[in-house]
DRENPA-572418 format. One record per residue (C-alpha): residue in one letter; x, y, z. Coordinates in steps of 0.2 Angstrom, whole numbers, plus 5000, padded with zeros to 4 digits. Layout:
// DRENPA-572418
aXYZ;...
***
This chain:
// DRENPA-572418
m634457185398;g633557255413;s634357285430;m633457125436;f634757005427;r636257125426;s636657285435;e636157445427;e637357565417;v638057695428;a638857855422;l640057975431;v639258155429;q639858325433;l638658445441;f638958635440;l637758715453;p637558905455;t638058965472;a636459045475;a635458885471;a636658755476;y635758715492;t634058695483;c634758585470;v635658465482;s634058465492;q633058415477;l634258275473;g634058215490;e632258195488;l632458105472;g633857985478;l634657955461;v636458005463;e637957965474;f639158105477;r641058085476;d642058175489;l643158305479;n643858375495;a644558205502;s646258295506;v645358435516;s645058415534;a643258415540;f643458565550;q644158665535;r642758645523;r641558775517;f639958735526;v640658665542;v639858815552;d638158765546;v638458585550;r638958625568;r637358735570;c636358585564;e637258475576;e636958595590;l635058595586;e635058395586;k635758405604;t634358525609;f633158405600;t633858255610;f633558345626;l631758395621;q631358215616;a632058145632;e630958265642;v629458205632;r629858025635;r630158065653;a628358125655;g627757955647;l627258025631;a627757985613;l628158085598;p626958065584;l627458035566;p627658185555;e626258215543;g626558245524;v628158265515;l629358385523;l630658465513;a632358525519;p631958705526;p632758855518;p634358915526;r633459065533;d632258955543;l633758885553;l633859035564;r631959035568;i631958845572;q633558875583;e632659015593;e631058925595;s631858765601;d633058855613;r631558945620;l630558785623;a632158695630;q632358845642;e630558835647;l630658655650;r632258675661;d631458815671;v629758715674;r630658555678;g631758645690;n630258725699;q629358555699;q630858475707;a631058605720;l629158605724;r629158415725;a630658425737;q629858545748;l628258445748;h629158285752;q630058375767;l628358435773;q627558265772;l629058185781;h628958315795;s627058285796;a627458095798;v628758125812;l627558235821;s626158115819;q627257975827;g627558085842;h625758145844;g624958035857;h626457925859;g627658025869;p629357945873;q629457865890;l630857885902;a631957745904;a631957675921;t633457595930;h632357455936;t631457325925;d629757325934;m628257375923;p627657525934;l629357615932;e629457585913;r627757665911;t628257825921;p627957975910;l629558055904;l628958235908;q628658235926;a627558355935;p628358505943;g629158475959;g629458295956;p631158195959;h631758235941;q631358415941;d633158475938;l633458345924;r633258425906;v632758305892;n633058345873;f632358265857;v632958235840;a631658185827;g631758145809;a631658015795;v632857885787;e632757765773;p632157595779;h633657495774;k634757615785;a633657605800;a634357455808;a636157505806;l635657685813;e634857605828;r636357495832;l637657635830;l636657755841;w636557625855;r638357585854;a638957765853;c637857835866;r638057685878;g636257675880;f635957845887;l634457875875;i632757815871;a632457785852;s630857745844;f630857685825;r629257665815;e628857655797;t627657775789;e625857715786;q625757785769;q627057785755;l627757955750;e628257995732;d630058015729;p630458195722;v631758125710;t631057965703;g629257995706;e629057815713;p628157785730;a629357745744;t629157695762;w630157795775;t630557755793;t630357895806;f631257905822;l631157995839;i632658005850;s632658075868;y634258095877;w635158185892;g636658295890;e637458405877;q638858285872;i637558145869;g636558265858;q638158305848;k638558125845;i636758095839;r636758235827;k638358185819;i637758005817;t636158065809;d637058175797;c638158025792;f636657925788;h635958075778;c634358075789;h633058215788;v633058295805;f631558405810;p631158515825;f630158425838;a629258525852;e629158455869;q627358515872;e625958415864;e624958575861;a626458655851;r626658495841;l624758495836;g624858665831;a626458635820;l625658485813;q624058585807;q625158715800;l626158585790;q624558515783;q624058685777;q625658715769;s625658545761;h623958585754;e624458755747;l626058675740;q625058545731;e623958675722;v625558765716;l626258605711;g624758555701;e624758725692;t626658695688;e626258525681;r624858585670;f625958715663;l627258585660;s625958485650;q625658635639;v627458655635;l627658465632;g626158475620;r626958615610;v628558505609;q627558355603;k626858465589;l628458555584;l629858425587;p629458285574;p629458395559;w630958495565;q631958335567;v631658285549;q631958455542;i633658475552;r634258305547;k633858345529;m634758515531;k636258435539;a636358305525;v636258435512;y637758535520;l638758375521;a638458345503;l638958525499;n640558495508;q641058365496;c640958495481;s642358605475;v642258785472;s642558855454;t643958975452;t642659115450;h641759065466;k640159085456;c639658895456;l640058735465;i640658585455;a640158415461;e640458235454;a639158095456;w638757925450;c637057915442;a636057775432;t636057825414;r634257815412;d633957935427;l635058075419;p633558165411;t632658165427;v634158235436;q634358365423;q632558425424;a632558425443;l634158535443;q633458655430;d631858675440;s632858705457;s633958835449;s632758925439;e632559065452;a634459095452;g634359155434;v635759025429;s635258845426;a636358705433;v637258595421;v637458405420;h638658315408;r639458145408;i641358135410;p642557985407;c643057885422;r644557775427;d643757695442;m642557545442;p640757615444;p639657555458;t638357415456;l636557465455;v635157335455;r633457405458;t632357295470;n630557295476;r629757215491;f629757045483;t631557035476;a632357135491;s632556975502;f633256875488;q634457015483;g635057025501;i635456835500;v636556865485;d637357025492;a637856925508;y639156835498;g639756995491;v639157135479;g639357095461;r640557195450;y639857325438;q638657245425;e639057075431;v637756945430;n636556955444;p636056785451;a634656855462;p633256815449;y633856635448;t633956625467;i632056665468;i631856485462;t633356385467;f633456445485;p631756395490;f631856235480;l633456175488;f632756225505;a631156125501;v632155975496;m632855965514;f631156025522;g629855925512;d628255905521;v626555955516;g626055995534;h627556095540;g627656185523;l625856235524;l626156305542;m627656405535;f626656465520;l625156525530;f626256615543;a627156705528;l625456735519;a624856825535;m626356935535;v626156975517;l624257015519;a624657135533;e626157215526;n625357385524;r624657405541;p625657545551;a625757435567;v626557295557;k627757405548;t628357505563;a628557365575;q630257375583;n630557195589;e632157135580;i631556955578;w629957005570;r630757135559;t631956995553;f630456875549;f629457025541;g630857075530;g630956895523;r629156865521;y629156835503;l630656715505;l629656625518;l628156615507;l629056535493;m629956415505;g628356355512;l627556335495;f629056235488;s629056135504;v627256085501;y627756035483;t629155925489;g628055855503;f626855795490;i628355715481;y628955635497;n627155595501;e627355655519;c626155765529;f626755775547;s627755615543;r626155525538;a625855455520;t624255495511;a623455395498;i622855525486;f622955405471;p622755215471;s624355125476;g625355035462;w625554885472;s624254745474;v624454635490;a622954525484;a623854475468;m625354425478;a624254325491;n623354235477;q624854185467;s625954145481;g624854025490;w624954115507;s624154005520;d623754035538;t625253935543;f626354025532;l625754195538;a625954135556;e627754085553;h628254245543;p627854405551;l628654505537;l627954475519;t628854525503;l627954595487;d628854525472;p628654645457;n629054505445;v627454415450;t626054465438;g624854585444;v625854635460;f626654795453;l625354885442;g626455035437;p627255185445;y626255305457;p625555455447;f626455585458;g627755565471;i628155405481;d626955265483;p626155265500;v626355085502;w628255115505;s627755195522;l627255025528;a628754935522;v630254895534;n631454935520;h630655115518;l632255195525;s633455105513;f632355145498;l632255335503;n634155335506;s634555275489;f633255385481;k633755545490;m635555525488;k635555505469;m634355645468;s635555755478;v636955715466;l635855755451;l635355925458;g637055965464;v637955935447;t636556025438;h636656175450;m638556185448;t638456175429;f637156315429;g638456425439;v639756385426;v638656425411;l638156595419;g639956645417;v639756635398;f638656785399;n639956885409;h641356845396;m640156885381;h639657055389;f641357105393;g642157045377;q643256915386;w643156785372;h644856715377;r644156675395;l642656585386;l643856465377;l645256455390;e644156445406;t642356415403;v642556275391;p643856175401;e642856195416;l641256125408;v642255985401;f643155945418;l641455955427;l640455855415;a641755725410;l641855665429;f640255715438;g639155735423;y639655555418;l639055505436;v637355585433;f637255485416;l637655325425;i636255355438;v634955395425;y635555255413;k635355135427;w633655195431;l633055175413;r634055015409;f633654895423;t631954835428;a631254735442;a631654575433;d633554605433;a633654725448;a634654585458;s636054585445;a636154775442;p637954835444;s638454965457;v638655145450;l639755185465;l641055045461;h641055095443;f641455275447;i642855225459;n643555105446;m643455245433;f644855345443;l645855185446;f645855125428;s645254955434;r643754845433;s642854735446;a642554555441;t640954545452;n640254715445;r639754695427;p639754845415;l638254945412;f638554955393;s639754885381;g641354985379;q641155065396;e642955055402;v643555145386;v642355285388;q642855305406;s644655305403;v644455435389;l643455545400;v644655545414;v646155585402;l645055725395;a644655795412;l646555795417;a647055875400;m645956025405;v646956065420;p648456135412;i647356225400;l646456305415;l648156335423;l649156415409;g647956465395;t647356635402;p649056695409;l650056645393;f648656735382;l648756895393;r650656885392;q650656875373;q649357015372;h650357125383;r651957095372;r650957135356;h650257295364;a652057335370;r652757325352;r651457455346;r651857585359;p652857725352;g654557765359;r654857585366;g656357495359;r656757315357;g657857315371;d656457365383;e655357235376;d656657095379;k656657155397;t654857105400;g655056935408;l653956805415;l654156865433;d654457045430;a653857125446;s654457305443;v652757365438;s651157355449;v649457305442;s647857225446;s647857035445;q646557045432;g647557155420;l646757205404;d645457065406;e644457165418;e644657335409;k642957345402;a642157285418;e643057415428;c642757565417;p641757565401;g642357735396;d644157705399;r645157595387;e646957645392;e648257515393;a648457425410;e650057375416;f650457185417;v651257085431;a651456905425;s651756835443;e650156905450;v649156835435;f649956665436;m649656655455;h647856715453;q647556585439;a648356445449;i647256485464;h645756485453;t646256315445;i646556225461;e644956295469;f643856245454;c644556065453;l644556025471;g642856115473;c642056005460;i642455855471;s642055935488;n640556035482;t639755875475;a639955795492;s639255955499;y637655935490;l637355765499;r636755875513;l635155885504;w634955695507;a635555705525;l634455855530;s632955775521;l633155615530;a633455695547;h631855795545;a630855645540;q631555545554;l631355675567;s629555695562;e629255515564;v630055505581;l628955655586;w627355575580;a627755415589;m628355495605;v626855615607;m625355545597;r625555355598;v626055355616;g624755485621;l623355395611;g623855235619;l623655295636;s622055385632;d621355215626;e621855125642;m621155255653;g619555275643;v619555465643;v619955495625;a618955665624;v619955735639;v621655675634;l621655715616;v621655905619;p623355905628;i624055775616;f623755875601;a624256035610;a625955955614;f626155895597;a625756065589;v627056155601;m628456035598;t628156035579;v628256225579;a629756235591;i630756085584;l630356055566;l629856225560;v631056335569;m632656225573;e632556115557;g631956255546;l633456365552;s634656215549;a633956195531;f634056375528;l635856385533;h636256235522;a635356315507;l636456465510;r637956355509;l637456275493;h637156435485;w638956485489;v639456335480;e638556395465;f639356575466;q641056505468;n641056445450;k641856605444;f640356685436;y640156795452;a641656885458;g640756975473;t642157115473;g640957265468;y640157395479;k638357455479;l637757625473;s637357725489;p636257865482;f636158025492;t634358015498;f633158085512;a632157915513;v633357855526;e633058005537;d631157985536;a631257805540;e632357825555;h631257955563;p630357875578;
***
């Protein structure tokens, strides 16, 4: 059968690649993505392989590409996607790409260095101009020894012949970062004991930082002092605070001239900086054009050389020998591709199948629809080679079990529309290339969400719930008028009995079952919850036993495919008898009670639960009459039959394998009777897989050599399986009750949300008389809480429980989950990972 229901047939092939065409052949195989290479040099260090030098050159180029990409992103630009299909470049193009990339990298380093130097110079000039602007027109004032205002306003530079004509005043001017200004001012005052005058002021305009390019505010300072020792202290302190100190002329005319000269230099420097940035933009434009295809090509080239490192060299050094796994149906395509790639070398590459001793990898082809369901199956473990693939059945069972717990027409419709929008927009580039992790998770499972929403709508119609409200699509099967007419309900009776009972035994009250789903009249009944509890609990048991039985039956196809007929008789049949004799009988009791008893004798109907408990106790209850005649005998026989299957499960397969091993041992040449007698039940002198001969066909179709046998391992493995299956039948049946629990919780939470938001909000709006104004926020709150609580939280909970219930199915032996995927050598990943 096709790969959808069972993994494809995979063969081990040997490739003989001419040395001159080996690179081209492997490159073509990477474009096809059909083979998985085996490492024939596992014992050789990675540094001693044939193409290690070429791999290192590719890695050096990748480092250069990383630098170029970082420079492009630093400039706020983005790399475009490469256009067309890019093949792995010929080896001779590697030198050209390396030279051009190194030249671009060196140009970027030089231009970036010049840009940084020019920005630093421009920043210094702007700071110097800000300092001179602060001193212009605001000359420092001489500190007076008195506190009266006239002395404080006395000019610092006195006219010649004044009382301070012999006193020399020096200046230190500069700029400091604003967060250091307060500490600098305090330290200067304490260190110099007040023998200075300091003025701190923030710059009026923000200056661009030369490193980060972000605008920043600086604080300029102007300090006047007396004495050389004070000046040395001031300079040391400013150096410790990494201040920018600039010369400051005493004369105002000199300061004005220096300021004009700085402004002229800044203007010239800005022009040079603009030219530098334009040249930088040109270099980055070339990088944007050349880097994306280079990245793809070098990644492919590196992948080709890594694959060639897994090949061995022939004794004549004329060809490379490779081994690879390949699907059988793809062998003609691989052969044709190798012939086309090696035609120029004059010698064609050769492909032929070889026998194998290892278990082949599992290959299951998927598309955009089945990929998410196959991912769910692989989450429990990859199936063994040519084992039954449960993914096709999961397409139906997983959304259905989810919908049983999430049944609501309104909620399911919202989920369906959300998934449908993603499906319709799946080919848009913006949707496919989105990097948000949460969005990619939802987008990857869009078809799963689509079916989950669709099935939820279906089960919502069965439960007759739409946002927790019942809908009367068809006429109800209950008639209140008939009950009122025949029961003689008077006004006094209605006043004394707030709760009324509809008796189905009264003629005309119950007209028949509702055409589809649950009758909407149940939403008005006070025993609505009790009715749904009984219905959903029994439904969960029915679905659970059916699901587990289906899992056991799928194992039949594995045993038939691998020729394991003894497992079919010694494992599958006892498992089915054990499961159906106990829990299949429980399903029979539920269905039989539904069909056997009507509304007339519903009050005297026996309890199925008590019968099931008495079945294991081999007893009967005086108050619980039997469902049918001879029920006690049937129950006793079924329990004994189920218990009789346990020793068959435990000992059947190990004893058969032991007998089979002895029979093969007698046929071996050169083995005497004495050696045969030494093969005991617990012989641990040989080492084998716990599966023994039984999995020989599954592990390697082409290898039929005798496998060694260890009885202790086989018995231990079978004992674990028997205990797991018998206890699992009980615990897993109880696990399926979560269908009932989650469905009930979802319905009740929807009811609470409706009552909390809609009823209370509408009641307040009626009292206030402003219905039109209040309805909008009420419905908005209801919509937000529905999406946040019911769709997200409850939906995630139901999703996780559906995963757990499918693990229950996979546990039933038909799915070992001990295989490994076929990972073909392909360039598709290299193209997808490109930014």
